[in-house]
C-alpha positions in Angstrom: 33.4 -82.9 34.4 34.3 -79.3 35.3 31.6 -76.7 35.6 32.0 -73.4 33.7 30.7 -70.2 35.2 28.8 -67.8 32.9 28.9 -64.1 33.8 26.1 -61.8 32.4 26.9 -58.4 30.9 26.3 -55.4 33.1 25.4 -52.1 31.2 26.1 -51.1 27.5 29.2 -51.2 25.4 30.7 -48.0 24.2 29.4 -48.5 20.7 25.9 -49.0 21.9 26.1 -45.8 24.0 27.3 -43.9 21.0 24.5 -45.2 18.9 21.9 -44.4 21.5 23.3 -40.8 21.9 23.3 -40.4 18.1 19.7 -41.5 17.7 18.6 -39.3 20.6 20.4 -36.3 19.1 18.6 -37.0 15.7 15.3 -37.1 17.5 15.9 -33.9 19.4 17.0 -32.1 16.2 13.9 -33.4 14.4 11.7 -32.3 17.2 13.2 -28.8 17.4 12.7 -28.4 13.6 9.1 -29.5 13.9 8.5 -27.0 16.7 10.3 -24.2 14.8 8.3 -24.9 11.6 5.1 -25.0 13.7 5.9 -21.6 15.3 6.8 -20.1 11.9 3.5 -21.3 10.4 1.6 -20.1 13.4 3.4 -16.7 13.3 2.7 -16.2 9.6 -0.9 -17.2 10.0 -1.3 -14.7 12.9 0.5 -12.0 10.9 -1.7 -12.6 7.8 -4.8 -12.5 10.0 -3.7 -9.2 11.6 -2.8 -7.6 8.2 -6.0 -8.9 6.6 -8.1 -7.4 9.3 -6.2 -4.1 9.0 -6.5 -4.0 5.2 -10.1 -5.0 5.3 -11.1 -2.2 7.7 -9.3 0.4 5.6 -10.8 -0.9 2.4 -14.3 -0.8 3.9 -13.8 2.9 4.7 -12.6 3.7 1.2 -15.4 1.7 -0.4 -18.0 3.5 1.7 -16.7 6.9 0.5 -16.7 5.7 -3.2 -20.2 4.2 -3.0 -21.5 7.5 -1.6 -19.9 9.7 -4.3 -22.0 12.7 -5.2 -22.6 12.9 -9.0 -24.7 16.2 -9.0 -23.5 19.7 -9.7 -21.9 20.0 -6.2 -19.9 16.8 -6.6 -16.2 16.5 -7.3 -13.5 13.8 -7.5 -9.8 14.7 -7.6 -6.9 12.2 -7.5 -3.3 13.3 -8.0 0.3 12.4 -7.0 3.1 14.2 -5.2 6.8 13.2 -5.1 8.8 12.9 -1.9 12.5 12.5 -1.2 12.6 9.4 1.1 16.3 8.8 1.0 17.1 12.6 1.2 19.5 12.6 -1.8 18.1 15.9 -2.9 15.8 14.4 -5.6 12.1 13.8 -5.1 11.4 10.4 -6.5 8.8 8.6 -4.4 5.3 9.0 -5.8 2.5 9.4 -3.2 -1.2 9.6 -4.0 -3.9 11.9 -2.7 -7.6 11.4 -3.2 -10.3 14.0 -2.6 -14.0 13.6 -3.2 -17.5 14.8 -2.4 -19.8 12.3 -0.9 -23.3 12.1 0.5 -23.8 11.9 4.2 -26.3 9.8 6.2 -28.2 11.4 9.1 -25.9 10.0 11.7 -22.7 11.1 9.9 -24.2 14.6 9.3 -25.0 15.0 13.0 -21.5 14.0 14.0 -20.0 16.5 11.6 -22.4 19.3 12.7 -23.0 18.7 16.4 -25.4 21.3 17.9 -27.2 22.2 14.7 -30.8 21.2 14.1 -30.7 18.2 11.8 -33.9 19.3 10.0 -32.1 22.4 8.8 -30.3 20.2 6.3 -32.3 19.0 3.4 -29.4 16.9 2.4 -25.8 16.8 3.6 -22.7 16.6 1.5 -19.1 16.4 2.8 -15.7 16.7 1.3 -13.5 13.7 2.1 -9.7 13.7 1.8 -7.3 10.7 1.8 -3.5 10.9 1.6 -0.5 8.7 2.2 2.1 10.7 4.2 5.7 9.4 4.3 7.2 8.4 7.6 9.1 10.9 9.7 11.9 8.7 11.0 15.6 9.6 11.0 16.5 6.8 8.5 15.3 6.0 5.0 14.2 2.6 6.3 11.7 4.3 8.6 10.6 7.0 6.2 9.6 4.5 3.5 6.7 3.3 5.8 4.0 5.9 5.6 0.8 6.8 7.4 -2.6 6.8 5.7 -4.7 9.7 6.8 -8.3 10.7 6.2 -10.6 13.7 7.0 -13.9 15.2 6.2 -15.7 18.5 6.4 -19.1 19.7 5.5 -19.3 21.1 2.0 -19.4 24.8 2.1 -18.2 25.1 5.7 -16.7 28.6 5.7 -14.7 28.0 8.9 -12.3 25.4 7.3 -10.2 25.4 4.2 -11.6 23.3 1.4 -9.8 20.0 0.7 -9.8 21.0 -3.0 -8.2 24.4 -2.4 -4.7 24.6 -4.2 -3.1 25.5 -0.9 -4.6 22.7 1.2 -1.4 20.6 0.6 1.3 23.1 1.4 4.8 23.3 -0.3 6.0 20.3 1.9 3.2 18.1 0.6 1.6 18.0 4.0 -2.1 18.9 4.5 -3.4 21.7 6.7 -2.7 20.7 10.3 -5.7 19.2 12.1 -7.6 18.5 8.9 -6.7 14.8 8.2 -6.3 12.2 10.9 -4.4 8.9 11.0 -6.3 5.8 9.8 -3.4 3.4 9.9 0.3 3.3 9.9 2.6 0.8 8.3 1.6 1.6 4.7 4.2 1.1 2.1 2.1 1.8 -0.9 -1.4 3.2 -1.7 -3.0 3.8 -5.1 -6.4 4.3 -6.7 -6.8 3.6 -10.4 -9.8 4.8 -12.4 -11.6 3.1 -15.3 -13.4 5.5 -17.7 -16.3 4.6 -19.9 -13.9 3.4 -22.6 -11.5 1.5 -20.4 -11.2 -2.3 -21.2 -10.8 -4.3 -18.0 -11.3 -8.0 -19.0 -7.6 -8.4 -19.6 -6.6 -6.6 -16.4 -6.1 -2.9 -15.4 -3.5 -1.3 -17.7 -2.4 2.3 -17.2 -1.9 4.5 -20.2 -3.2 7.4 -22.2 -5.2 5.4 -24.7 -9.0 5.0 -24.8 -8.8 1.4 -23.6 -6.4 2.2 -20.7 -7.1 3.2 -17.1 -5.7 6.2 -15.3 -3.9 6.8 -12.1 -5.3 10.3 -11.6 -8.8 11.9 -12.0 -10.2 15.4 -12.4 -13.9 15.3 -12.4 -14.3 18.9 -13.8 -11.4 18.8 -16.3 -9.7 21.8 -14.7 -6.2 20.3 -15.2 -5.6 20.2 -11.4 -3.2 17.2 -11.3 0.3 18.5 -12.1 1.5 16.5 -15.1 5.1 17.9 -14.7 5.4 16.5 -11.2 4.5 12.9 -12.0 3.6 10.8 -15.1 0.9 9.3 -12.9 -0.9 12.7 -13.1 -1.6 12.3 -16.9 -5.4 12.5 -17.6 -7.3 9.5 -18.9 -7.5 9.2 -22.7 -10.6 10.6 -24.5 -12.2 12.3 -21.5 -15.1 14.5 -22.6 -15.5 18.0 -21.2 -17.5 18.3 -18.0 -20.6 20.4 -18.3 -23.3 20.6 -15.6 -22.2 17.6 -13.6 -18.8 16.1 -12.7 -17.4 13.2 -14.8 -17.0 10.1 -12.6 -15.2 6.9 -13.4 -17.2 3.8 -13.8 -14.9 1.7 -11.6 -12.1 2.4 -9.1 -9.4 -0.1 -8.1 -7.8 0.4 -4.7 -4.5 -1.1 -3.7 -2.7 -1.1 -0.3 0.6 -2.6 0.7 1.4 -2.9 4.4 4.9 -3.2 6.0 4.9 -2.6 9.7 8.0 -1.1 11.5 8.5 -4.5 13.2 8.7 -6.2 9.9 11.9 -4.4 9.0 14.1 -6.8 11.0 13.0 -9.6 8.7 13.9 -7.8 5.5 17.2 -8.4 3.7 19.7 -5.9 2.5 21.8 -5.4 -0.6 25.1 -7.3 -0.3 26.8 -4.8 -2.7 26.1 -1.5 -4.3 23.6 -1.5 -7.3 24.2 0.7 -10.4 21.6 2.2 -12.6 22.2 -0.5 -15.3 22.0 -3.5 -13.0 19.1 -5.9 -13.6 20.4 -8.4 -11.0 20.9 -7.4 -7.4 23.0 -9.2 -4.8 21.3 -9.5 -1.5 22.1 -11.0 1.9 19.3 -13.5 1.9 17.0 -14.1 -1.1 14.6 -16.2 1.1 13.4 -13.0 2.6 12.1 -11.6 -0.7 8.7 -11.9 -2.4 8.3 -14.4 -5.2 8.3 -13.5 -8.9 5.8 -10.8 -9.7 6.1 -9.1 -6.3 7.3 -5.5 -5.9 10.2 -4.3 -3.8 11.3 -0.8 -2.8 15.0 0.2 -2.5 15.6 3.8 -1.6 13.1 5.8 -3.7 13.0 3.2 -6.5 10.3 0.5 -7.0 11.3 -2.7 -8.8 9.4 -5.8 -9.9 10.8 -9.2 -9.0 11.5 -11.5 -12.0 13.2 -14.4 -10.2 14.8 -15.0 -6.8 17.9 -17.1 -5.9 19.8 -17.7 -2.7 21.6 -14.4 -2.7 20.5 -12.6 -5.8 17.3 -11.3 -7.4 16.5 -10.4 -11.0 14.3 -7.3 -11.3 12.7 -4.9 -13.7 13.9 -1.4 -12.6 12.0 1.9 -12.3 8.5 0.6 -11.7 5.6 2.6 -10.3 6.7 5.8 -12.0 10.0 5.9 -10.2 13.5 6.3 -11.7 16.4 3.9 -11.7 19.2 5.2 -9.5 22.3 3.9 -7.7 21.8 2.2 -4.3 24.6 1.6 -1.7 25.5 -1.7 -0.1 23.4 -2.5 2.9 20.3 -0.6 1.6 17.2 -2.2 3.0 14.9 -4.1 0.5 11.3 -3.2 1.5 8.2 -5.2 0.5 4.7 -5.4 1.8 1.5 -7.5 2.2 -0.9 -6.5 -0.5 -4.7 -6.1 -0.5 -6.7 -5.0 -3.6 -10.4 -4.1 -4.0 -12.4 -3.0 -7.1 -15.4 -0.8 -6.5 -18.1 0.0 -9.1 -19.3 3.6 -9.1 -23.1 4.2 -9.2 -23.8 6.1 -12.4 -27.6 5.9 -12.2 -28.4 7.3 -8.8 -31.9 8.9 -9.0 -31.5 11.4 -6.1 -28.5 13.2 -7.5 -29.0 17.0 -7.0 -29.1 18.0 -10.6 
C-alpha cells in the first residue's frame, strides 16, 4: 500500500486576507466615529458650561441692580431702544436696548464709589446704573453683529460726571460718554429687558403689546416720554400706565434675556446658499444641521427671523422678528444664532425704607 503525504497550509488565502482587512477597516471606522462623537459631546458640554457660567454671572449682576431699585422720590428707571446699521447699507435696522436705573448702595459699594470720603457723611447712598449693548466694531457684518455688554455706575448727584439719564449721555452715534460704562462681557448677540406692569397677565407667557394685559419692552418711571417711539416700536409705553406723582412707577416684574455668540463660534455657522428676497419664507443654506431647532431665532444682516422648521439645506422662517424689517440678503450671508439665558426678577414694591 502506497503512503500519501499530507502537506499543511502555510498562511491565509487571498479571500481570507481581504475579509480580515475589511473587518479591520470597519472596526477602525467605528472606533473613529465613537471618538469623534465623544469629542463632540465633550466639546458641547464644555461650551455649555462656559456659556452657562458667563450668562449666570451677568444675570447675577443685573438681578442685583433690579433687587436694589430705589422706589422713593429720587428713584428712576428708564429703558429704551436705539437702532444701529450693522450691515452698513445706510439703513439703521438692528434694535439695541439701553437700561438705566437708580439703585440703593451698600456700605462697601458706597465706599468703592466714593473713596477718600468719610462714610458717615452719607446717611444713605444712591447710585445711577447704566447698562447697554454696543454693536461690535469689526470690519465685517459678521463681526459687528456680536456686541459688547457694558455697565457703569455713578453716585446720584455727582456734579463731576454727566448723569446717565441726561439726553446727551448717549451721543448721536449711540455710544455713551467715554469712560462712563465698562465692558462686562463680549460675545453678546442679543439683550433685552421686558417689563410687567400691574395689569400685565403673565400666566400664559410674556406677550408684548400696548394692551393692559401685555408687557412692555421699554419703561419710563416718570412718564416723561423719554423713549423715542419714532425710532423703534419697542419704545412704545405700556398700556394703561398711570401718571407718576411723588414717586416713580416701577414694574412689578422684569424679564431679562441674553443670547451669546462668541467670535470663535462664527466658524461653525452656516451661510445662505443663495440670495434671499423680502418675500421669501424659506431660505436655502449651506448646512441646515448648523441651525437651531424650530422656535429658535436667527440673525441675517440686520434682520431677526424665527425658525419654523429645518431641513438638510433649507430653513422655513418667520421674517422680521424682534422689531426688525424684512430685507434682501445676498448669498453667503452668515446666519447667526446664540446660546440663550433668561431670568425673571420680581421688583420689591413694599420696601419700608424708601425715602419718601
